[in-house]
Legacy VTK file of the C-alpha trace (Angstrom):
# vtk DataFile Version 3.0
C-alpha trace
ASCII
DATASET POLYDATA
POINTS 405 float
30.693 -7.041 21.157
29.043 -4.176 22.954
25.356 -3.725 22.598
26.049 0.115 21.525
28.463 -0.602 18.825
26.500 -3.517 17.419
23.596 -1.391 16.929
25.790 1.174 15.204
27.344 -1.274 12.483
24.273 -3.129 11.806
21.994 0.521 11.389
25.518 1.885 9.087
24.863 -1.606 7.105
21.369 -0.577 6.885
21.818 3.056 5.514
23.797 1.541 3.134
21.920 -1.695 1.511
18.533 0.703 1.694
20.274 3.160 -0.589
21.961 0.588 -2.665
18.090 -0.780 -3.069
16.324 2.389 -3.492
18.936 3.879 -6.215
18.483 0.380 -7.711
15.425 1.411 -9.932
17.098 4.577 -11.067
19.718 2.463 -13.016
17.340 -0.375 -14.508
15.246 2.686 -15.783
17.958 3.681 -17.470
18.686 0.644 -19.387
15.018 0.379 -20.382
14.768 3.694 -22.378
18.130 2.947 -23.708
16.933 -0.142 -25.154
14.002 1.590 -26.192
15.342 4.246 -27.827
17.376 1.188 -29.715
14.249 -0.943 -30.399
14.347 -2.089 -34.039
10.618 -2.852 -33.508
8.047 -1.868 -32.322
7.378 -5.690 -30.746
10.905 -4.547 -28.987
9.764 -1.773 -27.749
6.726 -3.266 -26.420
8.669 -5.857 -24.787
10.587 -2.947 -23.102
7.444 -1.218 -21.975
5.675 -4.365 -20.690
9.158 -5.131 -18.340
8.245 -1.773 -16.539
4.585 -1.750 -16.892
5.330 -5.422 -14.731
7.687 -3.670 -12.277
5.460 -1.198 -11.160
2.618 -3.352 -10.751
4.980 -5.046 -8.571
6.059 -1.909 -6.420
1.948 -1.472 -5.913
1.750 -4.422 -4.592
4.334 -4.355 -2.369
2.783 -0.528 -1.338
-0.572 -2.197 -1.117
0.181 -4.995 1.151
2.791 -2.238 3.078
-0.534 -0.751 3.922
-3.289 -3.113 4.940
-0.724 -6.192 6.209
1.943 -3.474 8.116
0.723 -0.038 8.747
-3.053 -0.503 9.446
-2.546 -3.512 11.782
0.246 -1.254 13.910
-2.191 1.344 13.981
-5.215 -0.818 15.449
-2.366 -2.096 17.356
-1.683 1.162 18.552
-5.178 2.379 19.201
-5.821 -1.128 21.336
-3.006 -0.093 23.255
-4.358 3.408 24.222
-7.444 1.589 25.076
-5.842 -0.645 27.431
-3.512 1.941 29.122
-5.240 4.942 29.307
-8.714 3.346 30.000
-10.368 5.160 26.559
-13.058 2.879 25.562
-13.334 5.018 21.550
-16.413 1.985 20.363
-15.528 3.334 17.073
-13.418 2.563 14.175
-10.762 4.704 15.061
-8.120 3.609 13.056
-10.019 3.253 10.192
-11.244 6.263 10.443
-8.087 8.496 11.130
-6.766 6.293 7.603
-9.529 7.483 5.948
-8.822 11.012 7.193
-5.278 10.998 6.052
-6.301 10.232 2.313
-8.840 12.814 2.528
-6.237 15.171 4.330
-3.334 14.495 0.754
-6.346 14.752 -1.521
-7.314 18.000 -0.026
-4.009 19.158 0.407
-3.273 18.701 -3.269
-6.425 20.311 -4.699
-5.093 23.020 -2.631
-2.126 23.500 -3.609
-3.205 23.406 -7.422
-5.326 25.753 -6.894
-3.157 28.337 -4.889
0.085 27.615 -7.135
-1.271 25.626 -10.477
2.177 26.174 -12.051
2.617 23.621 -10.394
0.179 20.834 -11.757
0.776 18.543 -14.740
-1.843 18.370 -17.138
-3.033 18.116 -20.066
-4.878 21.662 -20.290
-3.057 23.211 -17.473
-1.749 26.581 -18.533
-2.381 25.964 -22.176
0.634 23.338 -22.298
0.562 20.116 -22.876
1.531 17.632 -20.355
4.228 15.482 -20.799
3.435 12.640 -19.831
5.483 9.418 -19.492
2.969 7.142 -17.964
1.282 6.424 -21.479
4.143 5.260 -23.588
1.409 4.141 -26.197
-0.314 7.697 -26.771
3.909 9.123 -27.543
2.846 8.869 -31.113
-0.397 11.267 -30.298
1.481 13.875 -28.476
3.849 14.448 -31.312
1.090 15.377 -33.686
1.217 19.174 -34.038
-2.390 19.150 -33.242
-3.736 17.549 -30.416
-7.174 16.735 -29.778
-8.593 18.630 -26.547
-12.242 18.245 -26.539
-15.194 20.156 -24.724
-18.462 18.240 -25.183
-21.499 20.087 -26.435
-24.581 18.553 -26.839
-27.512 19.074 -29.232
-29.982 16.117 -29.148
-33.161 15.855 -30.440
-36.476 15.006 -29.053
-37.130 12.110 -26.135
-37.293 9.052 -28.349
-35.670 8.476 -31.598
-33.554 5.922 -33.318
-29.952 7.288 -34.966
-26.335 7.112 -33.817
-23.867 9.441 -32.537
-21.463 11.353 -34.770
-18.687 13.159 -33.553
-18.049 16.310 -35.578
-14.611 17.274 -34.166
-13.793 20.940 -34.648
-9.512 21.150 -34.274
-8.059 24.747 -33.680
-4.532 25.626 -34.010
-2.871 25.073 -30.745
0.355 27.462 -30.959
-1.748 30.250 -31.546
-4.749 29.756 -29.406
-4.910 28.471 -26.525
-8.395 28.107 -25.983
-9.422 24.067 -26.032
-10.888 22.736 -29.660
-14.355 22.118 -29.599
-16.375 18.453 -29.971
-19.755 18.400 -31.057
-22.135 15.809 -30.873
-24.376 15.527 -33.473
-27.221 12.901 -33.222
-28.744 11.899 -36.681
-31.619 10.285 -37.010
-31.015 7.960 -39.653
-30.786 4.331 -38.756
-27.902 3.346 -41.309
-25.695 5.787 -40.405
-22.322 4.902 -38.848
-20.766 6.097 -35.928
-17.430 7.646 -35.055
-17.214 7.740 -31.378
-13.749 8.145 -30.225
-13.315 7.328 -26.484
-11.087 9.715 -25.642
-13.806 12.415 -25.269
-16.208 11.103 -22.884
-15.676 9.843 -19.194
-16.257 6.717 -17.644
-19.209 5.319 -17.778
-20.176 7.812 -20.545
-18.103 6.049 -22.561
-19.994 2.324 -22.825
-23.337 5.102 -23.382
-21.941 6.195 -26.840
-23.816 2.854 -27.950
-26.480 3.934 -29.930
-27.348 0.641 -31.643
-30.678 0.359 -28.849
-33.357 1.530 -29.898
-36.514 4.053 -28.646
-34.132 5.601 -25.585
-33.275 8.804 -24.612
-30.208 10.295 -25.583
-27.530 9.020 -22.642
-26.032 12.155 -20.713
-22.732 12.833 -21.495
-19.569 14.247 -19.796
-16.822 15.272 -21.175
-13.110 13.625 -20.197
-9.916 15.240 -19.387
-7.045 14.357 -17.602
-6.834 15.845 -14.099
-4.646 18.048 -12.947
-2.094 17.069 -10.138
0.890 17.324 -8.935
3.472 14.482 -8.693
6.034 16.579 -6.016
3.101 16.864 -3.452
2.222 12.752 -3.814
5.908 11.691 -3.684
6.675 14.167 -0.764
3.851 13.307 1.546
4.556 9.758 0.777
8.307 9.788 1.532
7.456 11.501 4.628
5.033 9.106 5.545
7.544 6.322 4.884
10.010 8.066 6.929
7.714 8.453 9.612
7.176 4.724 10.113
11.155 4.225 9.528
11.645 6.642 12.809
8.774 4.001 14.470
10.849 0.837 13.539
13.932 2.465 14.305
12.361 2.977 17.817
11.482 -0.566 18.577
15.489 -1.543 17.290
16.663 1.041 19.427
15.484 -0.040 22.778
16.430 -3.586 22.570
18.607 -4.758 25.324
19.593 -8.093 23.935
22.318 -8.663 21.614
20.000 -11.424 19.941
17.029 -9.475 19.204
19.055 -6.946 18.130
20.168 -8.589 15.169
16.861 -10.780 14.661
15.049 -7.179 14.521
17.577 -6.042 12.295
17.302 -8.868 9.742
13.575 -8.525 9.873
13.625 -4.508 9.370
15.872 -4.876 6.743
14.459 -7.269 4.496
11.314 -5.291 4.384
12.998 -2.361 3.994
15.200 -3.472 0.897
11.494 -4.238 -0.915
9.942 -1.152 0.085
13.135 0.486 -1.206
13.155 -1.072 -4.382
9.387 -0.207 -4.584
9.768 3.637 -3.659
12.855 3.944 -5.873
11.182 2.731 -8.823
8.129 5.015 -8.622
9.891 7.855 -7.655
12.564 7.197 -10.846
9.219 7.218 -12.729
7.609 9.934 -11.651
10.745 12.599 -11.533
12.827 10.843 -14.561
14.329 13.838 -14.880
14.930 15.235 -11.205
17.432 12.438 -10.176
18.849 14.613 -7.918
15.239 14.500 -6.052
15.024 11.132 -6.269
18.702 10.406 -4.605
17.692 12.658 -1.978
14.052 10.955 -1.119
16.339 7.200 -1.033
18.856 8.763 1.395
16.000 10.528 3.729
14.512 6.829 3.517
17.696 5.247 4.836
18.735 7.278 7.549
15.228 6.905 8.813
15.541 3.931 10.421
18.984 4.508 12.206
17.491 7.959 13.276
14.690 6.119 15.143
17.548 3.790 16.422
19.078 6.360 17.887
16.086 8.100 19.365
15.256 5.350 20.760
18.851 4.723 22.650
18.445 8.140 23.897
14.696 8.622 24.741
13.993 5.767 27.066
14.797 8.099 30.053
13.859 11.224 28.702
11.200 13.052 30.658
8.586 12.969 27.898
4.942 13.506 28.774
3.774 9.342 27.329
-0.069 10.401 26.819
0.568 13.375 24.567
3.219 11.123 22.989
1.636 8.684 22.002
-1.932 10.670 20.592
1.147 12.263 18.171
2.138 9.142 16.931
-1.719 7.984 16.573
-2.178 10.831 14.178
0.901 10.546 12.031
0.174 6.792 11.693
-3.451 7.054 10.523
-2.231 9.770 7.911
0.843 7.219 7.157
-2.135 4.682 6.201
-4.220 7.336 4.171
-1.111 8.523 2.223
-0.013 4.922 1.265
-3.687 3.892 -0.136
-3.686 7.771 -2.151
-0.552 6.787 -3.432
-1.516 3.083 -4.449
-4.292 3.607 -5.977
-3.652 7.645 -7.458
-0.466 7.281 -8.426
0.978 3.793 -9.260
-2.144 1.502 -10.179
-4.140 4.039 -12.182
-1.172 4.785 -14.577
-0.973 1.136 -15.205
-4.662 -0.142 -15.430
-5.746 1.017 -19.008
-2.423 0.677 -20.698
-1.976 -2.024 -23.540
-0.610 -4.699 -21.671
-2.464 -8.027 -20.672
-4.124 -7.093 -17.465
-4.055 -10.107 -16.035
-0.442 -10.165 -16.325
-0.241 -7.058 -14.368
-2.610 -8.525 -11.189
-0.275 -12.128 -11.720
2.898 -9.261 -10.205
0.716 -7.122 -8.109
-0.131 -10.528 -6.396
3.598 -11.406 -5.981
4.468 -7.754 -4.854
1.626 -8.450 -2.282
2.282 -11.902 -1.505
5.710 -10.950 -0.676
5.086 -8.577 1.715
2.596 -10.880 3.096
4.824 -13.903 4.082
7.139 -11.688 5.362
4.810 -10.831 7.725
3.855 -13.683 8.300
7.643 -14.058 9.650
7.812 -11.089 11.387
4.718 -11.904 13.396
7.193 -12.400 16.580
8.905 -9.300 15.688
5.234 -7.285 15.986
4.768 -8.609 19.408
9.096 -7.683 20.687
7.641 -4.194 19.310
5.200 -4.260 21.231
6.637 -5.595 24.541
9.192 -2.755 24.087
6.514 0.236 23.712
4.627 -1.702 26.806
7.841 -1.359 28.468
9.083 1.464 27.228
5.247 3.530 28.403
5.037 1.460 31.702
8.541 3.334 32.499
7.176 6.518 32.633
4.397 6.194 34.483
7.043 4.561 36.966
8.502 8.261 36.700
5.592 10.158 37.280
LINES 1 406
405 0 1 2 3 4 5 6 7 8 9 10 11 12 13 14 15 16 17 18 19 20 21 22 23 24 25 26 27 28 29 30 31 32 33 34 35 36 37 38 39 40 41 42 43 44 45 46 47 48 49 50 51 52 53 54 55 56 57 58 59 60 61 62 63 64 65 66 67 68 69 70 71 72 73 74 75 76 77 78 79 80 81 82 83 84 85 86 87 88 89 90 91 92 93 94 95 96 97 98 99 100 101 102 103 104 105 106 107 108 109 110 111 112 113 114 115 116 117 118 119 120 121 122 123 124 125 126 127 128 129 130 131 132 133 134 135 136 137 138 139 140 141 142 143 144 145 146 147 148 149 150 151 152 153 154 155 156 157 158 159 160 161 162 163 164 165 166 167 168 169 170 171 172 173 174 175 176 177 178 179 180 181 182 183 184 185 186 187 188 189 190 191 192 193 194 195 196 197 198 199 200 201 202 203 204 205 206 207 208 209 210 211 212 213 214 215 216 217 218 219 220 221 222 223 224 225 226 227 228 229 230 231 232 233 234 235 236 237 238 239 240 241 242 243 244 245 246 247 248 249 250 251 252 253 254 255 256 257 258 259 260 261 262 263 264 265 266 267 268 269 270 271 272 273 274 275 276 277 278 279 280 281 282 283 284 285 286 287 288 289 290 291 292 293 294 295 296 297 298 299 300 301 302 303 304 305 306 307 308 309 310 311 312 313 314 315 316 317 318 319 320 321 322 323 324 325 326 327 328 329 330 331 332 333 334 335 336 337 338 339 340 341 342 343 344 345 346 347 348 349 350 351 352 353 354 355 356 357 358 359 360 361 362 363 364 365 366 367 368 369 370 371 372 373 374 375 376 377 378 379 380 381 382 383 384 385 386 387 388 389 390 391 392 393 394 395 396 397 398 399 400 401 402 403 404
């Protein structure tokens, strides 16, 4: 079969299978929500919630391994390639620095956008409206209350040394008529036998632990109020999709420049297995985050599906294009750094943070994270030859440009 035709067929299969894998979680979540709605007991509803939690932890392990076992090593390899080809001596962990800068860049962009466009933020206190958040299923009954606790902590402490217990006096205001926060006042009583009421929702960690007043002759703890931080799922999802898309283009370039039928087929199988697992994990996260915006989920998965074929098509034609290789390599370096930082941010701030403190066993969550992590780790072990092939193709491409110059 003609090599060009073979590549087109394989790329078409890749698009189709990626779309199926990416949209499969949408169907799973629909079935889980239906089962949860029809659950006749809290125990059965908890099993449905546990299933979703474990799937999310699996995807978190996939993202974690993809970041540290796939993207970061490729970034480091690209840095070493530039040092060898352009005779640079960075003398500094450039790959790690770029990864951290990508993390801070996404963090800063999200905060700035929330400040400039507050309406896109999701938070319990934003705009006087309660957040409709589906990550904490066990708190649904609290959000259905007509009056909700929105604490603002002010402390009235006694003098330095005292015995006593903290009693929280909660004053609630009508949230329907007044958008101001409700007041929570902490009053320290000196009666040793007094009982303590310290609801954990009012304090930030680790101040929550400091409300233990059983110790004697201790100064009152310094308490901070804890509110869910305003954030934007849209910004995180968009940058995450763009980061994966850029990485997919780079992978596609390696496929496009191959000139041997056997290597094309081997590289396709390697990319396909990894891409299906990542597409499933991305689809699950997008479907959970944008449960009421299925069109956005479908559009994101379609974008991810066509990025690797797009990169392959670019690789087929760019090999002889008169492009400044020095500039190109620097651009790829910067984008790879941003991609790693984006994966770090989304993995910890968007996926795993919401699963840590829910009602399900943490050891079981860790187990499923390890399964996802180990799966990508094993694929990286198998793909070790593919990485060398990718590097050889890149060096061959770079050498051809130097020869042209």
